[in-house]
N, C-alpha and C positions, 0 to 999 in steps of 0.2 A: 934488764927485760929489754931488750932493743925489738920492735916491732916496724917494719918497713909498710907503712901504711900506703904507698905509692902500688905495691903487688898485691894489695888485698882487693876483691870484688866489692861491689856494691852492698852486698848479702854482708859479707864477711863483716866491712865496715859498720853496718847497723845492729849488728850483735856485738860487736865490741863497744859500740855505743851504748847499747842496752845493759851491757854487762858493768860498763863504767857509770851509769849513771844509779844502777841497783848497788853499787860499791859505795857510791858517796850518799846515797840515802841510808843504807845500813851505817855507815861512819858518822852522820851525823846522829841517827838513832842512838847508836852506841854511845856517841860523846853525851847528849841529853841524859842518859839514864846515871852516866857519871854524875853528872852535875846534879841531879838531883838527889843522887845518894850522897854527894858532898853535904848538901842543902840540908837533908834531913840528919847527918851526922852533926853538923853544926848547931841545929837546933834543938837536938836532944842532949847536947853539951850544957847550954843554957837550961835545960828543963822542960821544954816544949816538944809539942810534935809540931809537924810541919803544917798540918791542916788548921793546929791551933793558931798557927801563926798567918795563914792565909786567911783564915775567916776573921781576922780580927780585923776591922775597918779603922783607919787612922784619920778619917776624912773630917771636915771643915764642919765645925760646930755651928749652929743657925745664928745668926747676929740679930740684934734688936732691930726693928725698924726704928729710923731716926725723924724721918720725914712722911708728912700726909698729905695727901690732896684733900684741899679746903672744900672743894665740893662733891669728893665722894670720900670720906673717912677711911673705906675699905682700902683704898688705893694708897698703899704705903713703900718706901723705899729706904734702904738703909743707908745709902748716902755712899755706897762702895758700887762700882762698876757704871756703866753707862747710864745717863740719868732717863728717865722714863720721859715721855712724851708731855706728861702734865707739868712736871718739873721747868723742863726746858719751855714749855708756853709761861708758865707761872713768872719764870727768868725774865723771859722776853715781854713780859706785861710790864715789868720795873718791879716784881716783888723779888724779895730776898730767899736765901736758904734758910734764912733765922725767923722769918715770919711762916715757913712752911714748916717748922719743927714741932714735933710731937710734945 
């Protein structure tokens, strides 16, 4: 298919663009449906439905607090991630992490 774009009017070019955009969208939708069907088939091979696999959360489990604020025992820290302000203030004042352990 050889189209001479230079000979087309602005209206014809816009119509062509709309047809191309629609073709791209339907192509992407078709590919997504094909991918979804393949995933569902693979899930069935393992004895699951896609809904079962999608709903099973494999998130992180809660980690027990390892440190507590001496002035407010309700403020705790697991020792992971950024240090809370109260931990940094305690360290700056000369305390050690061992002194803040629960």
